[in-house]
C-alpha positions as CSV (number, residue, x, y, z in Angstrom):
1,M,-10.7,81.4,-130.2
2,N,-11.6,83.1,-126.8
3,P,-10.3,87.3,-126.8
4,A,-8.9,86.5,-123.1
5,C,-6.2,84.1,-124.2
6,S,-5.4,85.9,-127.0
7,S,-4.5,88.2,-124.9
8,K,-2.7,86.4,-122.6
9,A,-0.7,85.0,-125.0
10,G,0.3,88.0,-126.8
11,G,1.5,89.7,-123.0
12,S,3.3,86.9,-123.0
13,F,4.8,87.1,-126.5
14,L,5.5,90.8,-125.4
15,A,7.4,89.9,-122.1
16,L,10.1,87.2,-124.1
17,L,10.2,89.7,-126.8
18,A,11.3,92.4,-124.1
19,L,13.8,89.9,-122.2
20,L,15.5,89.1,-125.6
21,L,16.2,92.6,-126.4
22,L,17.1,93.8,-123.1
23,G,19.4,91.0,-123.3
24,G,21.1,91.5,-126.5
25,C,21.9,95.3,-125.2
26,R,24.5,93.6,-123.2
27,E,27.8,93.3,-124.2
28,A,29.4,89.9,-123.8
29,A,32.7,89.3,-124.3
30,P,33.6,86.6,-126.9
31,P,34.2,82.9,-125.9
32,G,38.2,82.9,-124.8
33,D,38.1,86.9,-124.8
34,S,41.3,87.4,-122.0
35,G,39.9,91.3,-121.8
36,L,43.2,92.2,-123.2
37,I,45.1,94.1,-125.8
38,L,48.3,94.1,-126.7
39,E,50.3,96.1,-129.8
40,L,53.3,95.9,-131.1
41,A,55.4,99.1,-132.5
42,I,58.9,99.1,-133.6
43,S,61.8,101.2,-133.9
44,P,63.0,102.0,-136.2
45,T,61.0,101.6,-139.3
46,P,61.6,100.4,-141.5
47,P,63.9,97.6,-139.3
48,G,67.1,96.8,-140.6
49,V,69.2,93.7,-140.3
50,G,70.6,93.5,-137.1
51,P,69.2,94.7,-133.6
52,A,65.9,96.4,-133.3
53,R,63.7,98.0,-130.1
54,L,60.3,96.1,-129.8
55,I,57.8,98.2,-127.7
56,L,55.3,96.9,-126.4
57,S,51.9,98.0,-124.7
58,L,49.6,95.5,-122.7
59,R,45.8,97.3,-121.1
60,D,42.5,96.0,-120.5
61,T,39.6,96.6,-122.5
62,L,38.8,99.9,-120.4
63,G,42.7,101.1,-121.6
64,N,44.4,100.8,-118.2
65,P,47.8,99.8,-118.4
66,V,48.6,95.8,-116.9
67,E,51.1,94.9,-115.1
68,D,52.8,91.7,-114.3
69,A,53.0,90.1,-117.4
70,D,55.6,87.5,-119.0
71,V,55.7,88.8,-122.2
72,R,57.6,87.1,-125.1
73,V,57.8,87.7,-128.9
74,E,58.6,85.5,-131.5
75,G,60.1,86.2,-134.8
76,N,59.7,83.7,-138.2
77,M,60.6,84.6,-141.8
78,N,57.7,84.2,-144.3
79,H,59.3,81.2,-146.1
80,A,60.9,77.7,-144.5
81,G,64.4,77.2,-143.3
82,M,64.8,80.4,-140.9
83,V,65.6,79.4,-137.0
84,P,62.8,81.8,-135.2
85,V,64.2,84.6,-133.8
86,T,63.1,84.7,-130.1
87,G,62.9,87.5,-126.4
88,T,61.6,88.4,-123.6
89,A,60.3,91.7,-123.0
90,L,61.3,94.0,-119.9
91,R,58.9,96.1,-118.1
92,Q,59.4,99.3,-118.4
93,G,56.4,102.0,-117.2
94,P,52.9,101.2,-116.4
95,G,51.5,98.5,-119.2
96,R,55.1,99.1,-121.0
97,Y,57.4,96.2,-121.9
98,V,60.5,96.8,-124.0
99,L,62.8,94.3,-125.5
100,P,65.8,96.5,-126.7
101,D,68.0,94.5,-129.0
102,F,65.4,92.2,-131.1
103,R,67.8,90.6,-133.6
104,F,66.6,90.3,-137.0
105,T,69.3,87.9,-138.9
106,M,67.9,88.7,-142.4
107,A,66.4,91.2,-144.7
108,G,63.0,90.1,-146.1
109,T,59.1,89.6,-144.5
110,W,58.8,88.7,-141.0
111,I,56.2,87.4,-138.8
112,L,56.6,88.7,-135.3
113,T,53.8,87.0,-132.9
114,A,53.9,88.9,-129.4
115,T,52.2,87.0,-126.6
116,A,51.6,88.1,-122.8
117,R,50.4,85.7,-120.3
118,L,49.4,87.3,-116.5
119,P,49.7,84.9,-113.7
120,D,46.2,84.9,-113.5
121,G,46.6,82.6,-116.7
122,R,44.7,85.2,-119.1
123,E,46.7,86.0,-122.3
124,A,47.1,87.7,-125.2
125,R,48.6,87.9,-128.6
126,T,49.2,89.8,-131.5
127,Q,50.8,89.2,-134.6
128,R,52.7,92.0,-136.4
129,N,54.3,91.3,-140.2
130,T,57.5,93.5,-140.8
131,N,59.5,94.0,-144.2
132,V,63.1,94.1,-142.3
133,V,65.9,96.2,-145.0
134,G,69.3,95.1,-145.4
135,P,72.5,94.5,-145.3
136,P,73.3,96.0,-142.2
137,Q,75.6,99.0,-141.8
138,G,79.3,98.1,-141.5
139,G,78.9,94.3,-142.8
140,H,77.7,91.2,-142.2
141,L,76.1,90.2,-138.8
């Protein structure tokens, strides 16, 4: 093999390797990633049968609060046969949304799914399982 050809091939290989490595240094968002982070907290913890306060935090991946979202929560029991409980959270500060009276209708394991949608079409979703204790104080709902 001609040494000049070997040198050109080696140089091309090194240039290609450098491009691949540099491209790998950039952190790309996964396909469909909205760049949003939605978190859900419940008060009191553990919640009881009846009303509970759901507090949602919406921010971008840099930690900046995100405004103007439509934030909704759906609660389902972990077994079939129960009607879902739904609600829309109200904005109560930068990136903070609150659903003050989400009603858990019975004790047991609930799956809460919160969804935040922005006017530009981006969406964030989070899911949380929670154990609801009961019965409520003072009788039935």
